C-alpha positions as CSV (number, residue, x, y, z in Angstrom):
1,X,118.3,62.1,68.7
2,X,121.7,62.7,70.3
3,X,124.0,59.7,70.7
4,X,121.7,57.4,68.7
5,X,122.9,58.9,65.5
6,X,126.2,57.9,64.0
7,X,127.6,61.4,63.4
8,X,128.9,62.7,66.7
9,X,132.5,61.6,66.4
10,X,135.8,63.4,65.8
11,X,135.8,64.3,62.1
12,X,138.8,62.3,60.8
13,X,139.0,58.7,61.9
14,X,142.4,57.4,62.9
15,X,143.2,54.0,61.4
16,X,141.8,51.2,63.5
17,X,140.5,53.4,66.3
18,X,136.9,52.7,67.2
19,X,134.5,55.6,66.5
20,X,131.6,54.6,68.7
21,X,131.3,54.6,72.4
22,X,127.9,54.8,74.2
23,X,125.9,55.5,71.0
24,X,123.8,53.1,68.9
25,X,125.8,51.1,66.3
26,X,124.1,51.6,62.9
27,X,123.1,48.4,61.0
28,X,125.5,49.4,58.2
29,X,128.4,48.9,60.6
30,X,127.3,45.6,62.1
31,X,129.5,42.7,61.2
32,X,131.1,39.5,62.5
33,X,129.8,36.2,63.7
34,X,129.0,34.8,67.2
35,X,132.2,32.8,67.1
36,X,134.1,36.1,67.4
37,X,132.4,36.5,70.8
38,X,133.6,33.0,71.8
39,X,137.3,34.1,71.5
40,X,136.7,37.0,73.8
41,X,135.2,34.9,76.6
42,X,137.5,31.9,76.2
43,X,140.6,34.0,76.6
44,X,138.9,36.2,79.1
45,X,139.7,33.8,82.0
46,X,143.0,32.4,80.8
47,X,145.2,34.9,82.6
48,X,146.8,35.7,85.9
49,X,143.5,37.0,87.4
50,X,141.6,33.8,86.5
51,X,144.4,31.7,88.0
52,X,144.4,33.9,91.1
53,X,140.7,33.2,91.4
54,X,141.5,29.6,91.9
55,X,144.3,30.4,94.3
56,X,141.8,32.3,96.5
57,X,139.2,29.6,96.4
58,X,141.5,27.2,98.1
59,X,142.1,29.6,101.0
60,X,138.3,29.6,101.9
61,X,138.5,26.5,104.0
62,X,137.2,23.6,101.9
63,X,139.4,20.7,100.8
64,X,140.8,20.7,97.3
65,X,138.2,18.1,96.2
66,X,135.2,20.1,97.5
67,X,136.8,23.3,96.2
68,X,136.8,21.6,92.7
69,X,133.1,20.6,93.0
70,X,132.0,24.1,94.2
71,X,134.1,25.8,91.5
72,X,132.5,23.8,88.7
73,X,129.0,24.3,90.0
74,X,129.5,28.0,90.7
75,X,131.0,28.7,87.3
76,X,128.2,26.9,85.4
77,X,125.6,28.9,87.5
78,X,127.1,32.3,87.2
79,X,128.0,32.0,83.5
80,X,124.4,31.0,82.7
81,X,123.1,34.5,83.6
82,X,126.1,36.3,82.2
83,X,125.6,34.6,78.8
84,X,122.0,35.7,78.4
85,X,123.2,39.4,78.8
86,X,125.4,38.8,75.7
87,X,122.3,38.2,73.6
88,X,121.2,41.8,74.2
89,X,124.1,43.3,72.2
90,X,123.1,42.2,68.6
91,X,119.4,43.1,69.3
92,X,120.0,46.6,70.7
93,X,123.4,47.7,69.3
94,X,124.1,49.5,72.6
95,X,126.5,49.1,75.5
96,X,125.1,46.9,78.3
97,X,124.6,49.6,80.9
98,X,123.0,52.2,78.6
99,X,120.1,49.8,78.1
100,X,119.5,49.8,81.9
101,X,117.9,53.2,81.5
102,X,114.8,51.4,80.4
103,X,114.5,49.8,83.8
104,X,116.1,52.3,86.1
105,X,115.5,55.6,84.4
106,X,117.8,58.2,82.8
107,X,119.2,59.4,86.1
108,X,118.3,56.4,88.2
109,X,120.6,54.1,86.2
110,X,123.5,56.6,86.5
111,X,123.2,57.0,90.3
112,X,122.8,53.3,91.1
113,X,123.8,50.7,88.6
114,X,126.4,52.7,86.8
115,X,128.2,53.8,89.9
116,X,128.4,50.1,91.0
117,X,129.6,49.2,87.6
118,X,132.4,51.8,87.8
119,X,133.4,50.4,91.1
120,X,133.4,47.0,89.5
121,X,135.8,48.1,86.8
122,X,138.2,49.9,89.2
123,X,138.2,47.0,91.6
124,X,138.8,44.3,89.1
125,X,141.5,46.4,87.4
126,X,143.1,47.0,90.8
127,X,143.4,43.2,91.1
128,X,144.8,43.0,87.6
129,X,147.3,45.9,88.5
130,X,148.6,44.0,91.5
131,X,149.1,40.9,89.6
132,X,150.7,42.6,86.6
133,X,153.1,44.5,88.8
134,X,154.1,41.3,90.7
135,X,154.6,39.5,87.4
136,X,156.8,42.3,86.0
137,X,158.8,42.3,89.2
138,X,159.2,38.6,89.1
139,X,160.3,38.6,85.5
140,X,162.6,41.7,85.5
141,X,163.1,42.8,89.1
142,X,161.6,46.3,88.5
143,X,159.4,47.7,91.3
144,X,155.7,46.5,91.3
145,X,154.4,50.0,90.8
146,X,156.5,50.6,87.7
147,X,155.5,47.2,86.4
148,X,151.9,48.2,86.7
149,X,152.5,51.4,84.8
150,X,154.2,49.6,81.9
151,X,151.5,47.0,81.8
152,X,148.7,49.6,82.0
153,X,150.3,51.6,79.2
154,X,150.0,48.6,76.8
155,X,146.4,48.0,78.0
156,X,145.5,51.6,77.5
157,X,146.6,51.5,73.8
158,X,144.4,48.4,73.3
159,X,141.5,50.1,75.0
160,X,141.8,53.2,72.9
161,X,141.6,51.2,69.7
162,X,138.6,49.6,71.1
163,X,136.1,46.9,70.1
164,X,137.7,45.6,66.9
165,X,141.2,45.3,68.2
166,X,140.1,43.7,71.5
167,X,138.4,41.0,69.4
168,X,141.4,40.5,67.2
169,X,143.8,40.3,70.1
170,X,141.8,37.6,71.8
171,X,141.4,35.6,68.6
172,X,145.2,35.6,68.1
173,X,145.8,34.6,71.7
174,X,143.4,31.7,71.8
175,X,145.6,28.8,70.7
176,X,148.9,29.9,72.2
177,X,147.0,30.2,75.5
178,X,145.5,26.7,75.1
179,X,149.0,25.2,74.6
180,X,150.7,27.0,77.5
181,X,147.8,26.5,79.9
182,X,147.7,22.8,79.0
183,X,151.4,22.5,79.7
184,X,151.0,24.2,83.1
185,X,148.1,21.9,83.9
186,X,150.3,18.8,83.2
187,X,153.0,20.3,85.4
188,X,150.7,21.1,88.2
189,X,149.0,17.7,88.2
190,X,152.0,15.5,87.5
191,X,155.1,17.6,88.4
192,X,155.4,16.2,91.9
193,X,154.6,19.3,93.9
194,X,151.3,18.2,95.4
195,X,151.4,17.0,99.0
196,X,150.3,13.5,100.0
197,X,146.6,13.1,100.6
198,X,145.6,16.2,98.7
199,X,142.9,14.4,96.8
200,X,141.2,13.1,99.9
201,X,137.8,14.7,100.0
202,X,137.5,14.9,103.7
203,X,134.2,15.8,105.5
204,X,131.8,18.0,103.6
205,X,131.3,21.5,105.2
206,X,128.5,23.5,103.5
207,X,129.8,26.9,104.8
208,X,133.2,27.0,102.9
209,X,131.6,25.2,100.0
210,X,129.1,28.0,99.5
211,X,131.8,30.6,100.0
212,X,133.6,29.1,97.0
213,X,130.4,28.7,95.0
214,X,129.3,32.3,95.5
215,X,132.8,33.6,94.9
216,X,133.2,31.8,91.6
217,X,129.6,32.5,90.4
218,X,130.2,36.1,91.3
219,X,133.4,36.2,89.3
220,X,131.5,35.0,86.2
221,X,128.6,37.4,86.9
222,X,131.1,40.2,87.1
223,X,131.2,40.1,83.3
224,X,127.4,40.8,83.1
225,X,127.5,44.6,83.3
226,X,129.6,44.7,80.1
227,X,129.3,41.3,78.3
228,X,127.0,42.7,75.5
229,X,129.5,45.5,74.9
230,X,131.4,42.9,72.9
231,X,128.5,41.6,70.9
232,X,126.8,44.9,70.0
233,X,128.4,45.1,66.5
234,X,126.8,41.7,65.5
235,X,123.8,41.9,63.2
236,X,120.4,41.8,64.9
237,X,119.4,38.7,63.0
238,X,121.9,36.6,65.1
239,X,119.7,34.2,67.1
240,X,119.7,34.5,70.9
241,X,120.7,30.9,71.2
242,X,123.9,31.4,69.1
243,X,125.1,34.4,71.1
244,X,124.2,32.6,74.4
245,X,126.1,29.4,73.6
246,X,129.1,31.2,72.0
247,X,129.4,33.1,75.3
248,X,128.4,30.4,77.8
249,X,130.5,27.5,76.7
250,X,133.8,29.3,76.1
251,X,133.5,31.3,79.3
252,X,132.4,28.4,81.5
253,X,135.0,26.0,80.1
254,X,137.9,28.3,80.3
255,X,136.8,29.6,83.7
256,X,136.5,26.1,85.2
257,X,139.8,25.2,83.7
258,X,141.9,28.1,85.0
259,X,140.1,28.3,88.4
260,X,140.8,24.6,89.1
261,X,144.3,25.1,87.8
262,X,144.8,27.9,90.3
263,X,143.5,25.8,93.2
264,X,145.9,22.9,92.3
265,X,148.9,25.3,91.8
266,X,148.1,26.8,95.2
267,X,147.9,23.4,96.8
268,X,151.5,22.7,95.6
269,X,153.0,26.0,96.8
270,X,154.1,27.0,100.3
271,X,151.3,28.6,102.4
272,X,150.9,32.4,101.7
273,X,152.6,32.3,98.3
274,X,151.2,34.9,95.9
275,X,149.5,33.6,92.8
276,X,152.2,34.7,90.3
277,X,155.0,33.0,92.3
278,X,152.8,29.9,92.8
279,X,152.3,29.7,89.1
280,X,156.1,30.0,88.3
281,X,157.0,27.4,91.0
282,X,154.5,24.9,89.5
283,X,155.3,25.5,85.9
284,X,159.1,25.2,86.5
285,X,158.5,21.6,87.6
286,X,157.5,20.6,84.0
287,X,161.1,20.0,82.9
288,X,162.5,19.0,86.3
289,X,163.4,22.6,87.1
290,X,165.8,23.0,84.2
291,X,163.6,24.4,81.5
292,X,162.6,27.7,83.0
293,X,159.0,27.1,81.7
294,X,157.7,29.0,84.7
295,X,158.9,32.2,83.1
296,X,157.2,31.4,79.9
297,X,153.9,30.6,81.7
298,X,154.1,33.9,83.6
299,X,154.8,35.9,80.4
300,X,151.9,34.3,78.5
301,X,149.3,34.7,81.3
302,X,150.6,38.3,81.8
303,X,149.8,39.0,78.1
304,X,146.3,37.6,78.7
305,X,146.0,39.9,81.7
306,X,146.9,42.9,79.5
307,X,143.9,42.0,77.4
308,X,141.6,42.0,80.4
309,X,143.0,45.2,81.7
310,X,142.2,46.7,78.4
311,X,138.6,45.4,78.5
312,X,138.2,46.9,82.0
313,X,139.6,50.2,81.0
314,X,137.4,50.2,77.9
315,X,134.3,49.3,80.0
316,X,135.2,51.8,82.7
317,X,135.5,54.5,80.0
318,X,132.1,53.7,78.6
319,X,130.6,53.8,82.1
320,X,132.1,57.2,82.9
321,X,130.8,58.6,79.6
322,X,127.4,57.2,80.3
323,X,127.3,58.7,83.8
324,X,128.3,62.1,82.5
325,X,125.8,61.9,79.6
326,X,123.0,61.4,82.2
327,X,123.7,64.9,83.6
328,X,124.8,66.7,80.4
329,X,124.7,65.3,76.9
330,X,128.2,64.1,75.8
331,X,129.4,63.6,72.3
332,X,131.2,60.2,72.2
333,X,134.5,61.5,70.7
334,X,137.9,60.0,70.8
335,X,139.1,62.9,73.0
336,X,136.7,62.0,75.8
337,X,137.5,58.3,75.5
338,X,141.2,59.1,76.0
339,X,140.4,61.3,79.0
340,X,138.2,58.7,80.7
341,X,140.7,55.8,80.0
342,X,143.4,58.1,81.6
343,X,141.2,58.6,84.7
344,X,140.8,54.8,85.0
345,X,144.6,54.3,84.8
346,X,145.3,56.8,87.6
347,X,142.4,55.6,89.8
348,X,143.5,52.0,89.5
349,X,147.2,52.9,90.1
350,X,146.3,54.8,93.3
351,X,144.1,52.0,94.8
352,X,146.5,49.2,93.9
353,X,149.3,51.1,95.6
354,X,147.2,51.5,98.7
355,X,146.3,47.8,98.8
356,X,149.6,46.1,97.9
357,X,150.3,42.6,96.7
358,X,150.4,41.2,100.2
359,X,146.7,41.9,100.7
360,X,145.7,40.6,97.3
361,X,143.8,37.5,98.5
362,X,141.8,39.4,101.1
363,X,141.1,42.3,98.7
364,X,140.1,40.2,95.7
365,X,137.9,37.7,97.6
366,X,135.9,40.4,99.3
367,X,135.6,42.7,96.3
368,X,134.2,39.8,94.1
369,X,131.7,38.8,96.8
370,X,130.5,42.4,97.5
371,X,130.1,43.1,93.7
372,X,128.2,39.8,93.4
373,X,125.7,41.1,95.9
374,X,125.4,44.4,94.1
375,X,124.8,42.9,90.7
376,X,122.6,39.9,91.5
377,X,119.3,42.0,91.7
378,X,120.4,44.1,88.7
379,X,120.9,41.0,86.6
380,X,117.4,39.7,87.6
381,X,115.7,43.0,86.8
382,X,117.6,43.5,83.5
383,X,117.0,40.0,82.2
384,X,113.4,39.8,83.2
385,X,112.7,43.1,81.5
386,X,114.5,42.1,78.3
387,X,113.3,38.6,77.8
388,X,109.9,38.5,79.6
389,X,108.5,42.1,79.8
390,X,109.6,44.0,76.7
391,X,111.0,41.0,74.8
392,X,113.8,42.9,73.3
393,X,111.7,45.8,72.0
394,X,112.9,49.2,73.1
395,X,112.7,52.7,71.5
396,X,116.4,53.5,71.1
397,X,116.1,57.2,70.7
398,X,114.0,57.4,74.0
399,X,116.9,55.7,75.9
400,X,118.9,58.9,75.1
401,X,116.1,61.3,76.0
402,X,116.1,62.5,79.6
403,X,112.5,63.4,79.2
404,X,111.5,60.3,77.2
405,X,109.1,57.5,77.9
406,X,111.6,55.7,80.2
407,X,111.6,58.6,82.6
408,X,114.3,60.0,84.8
409,X,113.7,57.6,87.7
410,X,112.5,54.1,86.9
411,X,110.7,53.3,90.1
412,X,110.0,49.7,89.1
413,X,113.6,48.8,88.5
414,X,115.0,50.7,91.5
415,X,112.3,49.4,93.9
416,X,112.8,45.8,92.8
417,X,116.5,46.2,93.0
418,X,116.4,47.8,96.5
419,X,114.1,45.2,97.9
420,X,116.0,42.4,96.3
421,X,119.3,43.7,97.8
422,X,117.7,44.2,101.3
423,X,116.3,40.6,101.2
424,X,119.8,39.3,100.4
425,X,121.5,41.1,103.4
426,X,120.5,38.6,106.1
427,X,122.0,35.8,104.1
428,X,125.3,37.4,103.2
429,X,128.8,36.4,104.3
430,X,131.6,38.8,103.8
431,X,134.7,37.1,105.3
432,X,136.0,39.0,108.3
433,X,133.6,41.9,107.8
434,X,129.9,40.8,108.0
435,X,127.8,37.7,108.5
436,X,124.1,38.2,108.2
437,X,121.7,36.9,111.0
438,X,120.2,34.1,108.9
439,X,123.7,33.1,107.6
440,X,124.7,32.9,111.3
441,X,121.8,30.6,112.1
442,X,122.8,28.4,109.1
443,X,126.4,28.1,110.4
444,X,128.0,30.7,108.1
445,X,126.3,29.4,104.9
446,X,125.9,32.1,102.3
447,X,122.8,31.4,100.2
448,X,122.0,35.1,99.3
449,X,122.4,34.5,95.6
450,X,119.4,32.2,95.7
451,X,117.3,34.9,97.4
452,X,118.2,38.0,95.4
453,X,117.6,36.6,91.9
454,X,114.0,35.4,92.4
455,X,112.9,38.2,94.7
456,X,114.2,41.1,92.4
457,X,113.1,39.3,89.2
458,X,109.6,38.5,90.5
459,X,109.0,41.9,91.9
460,X,110.1,43.7,88.7
461,X,107.8,41.4,86.7
462,X,104.9,42.3,89.0
463,X,105.7,46.0,88.9
464,X,106.0,45.9,85.1
465,X,102.4,44.8,84.7
466,X,101.4,48.5,84.8
467,X,103.6,49.5,81.9
468,X,102.0,50.8,78.7
469,X,103.7,48.2,76.4
470,X,101.2,48.7,73.6
471,X,102.2,52.3,73.1
472,X,105.9,51.5,73.5
473,X,105.7,48.8,70.8
474,X,103.9,51.2,68.5
475,X,106.8,53.6,69.0
476,X,109.3,50.8,68.3
477,X,107.6,50.0,65.0
478,X,107.6,53.7,64.0
479,X,111.3,54.1,64.8
480,X,112.1,51.0,62.7
481,X,115.4,50.2,64.3
482,X,114.7,46.9,66.1
483,X,113.2,43.7,64.9
484,X,111.6,41.0,67.0
485,X,113.9,38.7,68.9
486,X,115.2,35.7,67.0
């Protein structure tokens, strides 16, 4: 049965350190309520990276008004799919990506989806590293590289302690973050830094509007590969609608808030100002420049960034363990978690040093968009399989068996994914790097997101009609681990 069982951990648990990694969480260890998930996803955007997302949106060519509209719509759209992934955690008790073996196969998931997921973690944590280094430099004067190391050391400890402490930290941070972010919002809107005419909508241009829409939707979808990692300890009788709404509303509301705040802060800063400095300049206006509130704002949002860095290190660790387990069975011990978190730290430090804070906007914008393209067809395949094909019914032990019923190469998932991605390509726009032929005909409008989702989802549903679901459901009943979806 391998990692399904609860025994393969280091023998003596250290106080507070999570014992599970990619293995199934037994029912006896399930606890908590959906509201605990809400704290994770509310605080998840209230940090320097969330603010920087808004700063980047304003650099895409739309006016502030049209940037606001595109941001709201993009966040509501992307979070919708991300929140449905969250419902998979209580039902399966597994990390998000391990469940992908049912669609893509034991090896197939490792060589496609999980590699992209690892790139996702490294890329987002590189952005976090650049911002944390700049924040530490602005606060203390220490070099950016050293600032990242200090910030990453704190995030590493949080990631090592794992699930429970990540939840606790975000719960503690919720109200302090609300207060500080509200104060920064007041300063940004009424502090006097915005230029005249900034709220004039100006002519509507669909191309930059869609760049913002896809970018923001992609940021929210970027949580999808690991959103159910933070709901997998909930009991399976938690209804889908509860997990969905406790993920959707906190994530969408906080995302819209901080993205729009970032755009407004950027509008009031000199052109080319990095996100951390723009935040400090805006927040300092709250007390007429005499209160030093900008320093407080940077410190608080830096703390929020440490939490997200921990989440990315934790998720990156689970992904590396999952990939290794696909080639050789891995016992999910604390030792291997420490090693993989360490690899994440070094990899992110290396990439962030190569990129540098001056290239942050270009790096972050293109990384988010490219990762959006890679995960759109995966999201479609994964959700169609869970909600419409297998309806939450999987044989857990078979997910950990390389010769089990899910196979080594899930042709249905991989083929639907590949065709979906290929169909998106002509509609893609990667600023300064690639514009698809159809996107060119449309004047630079990126509508690939509306192609990949239905194509990949519909193809997978059609391919899945040949599955022997009757036998699989009999095995589910015999295993006795999963109940029908609520």
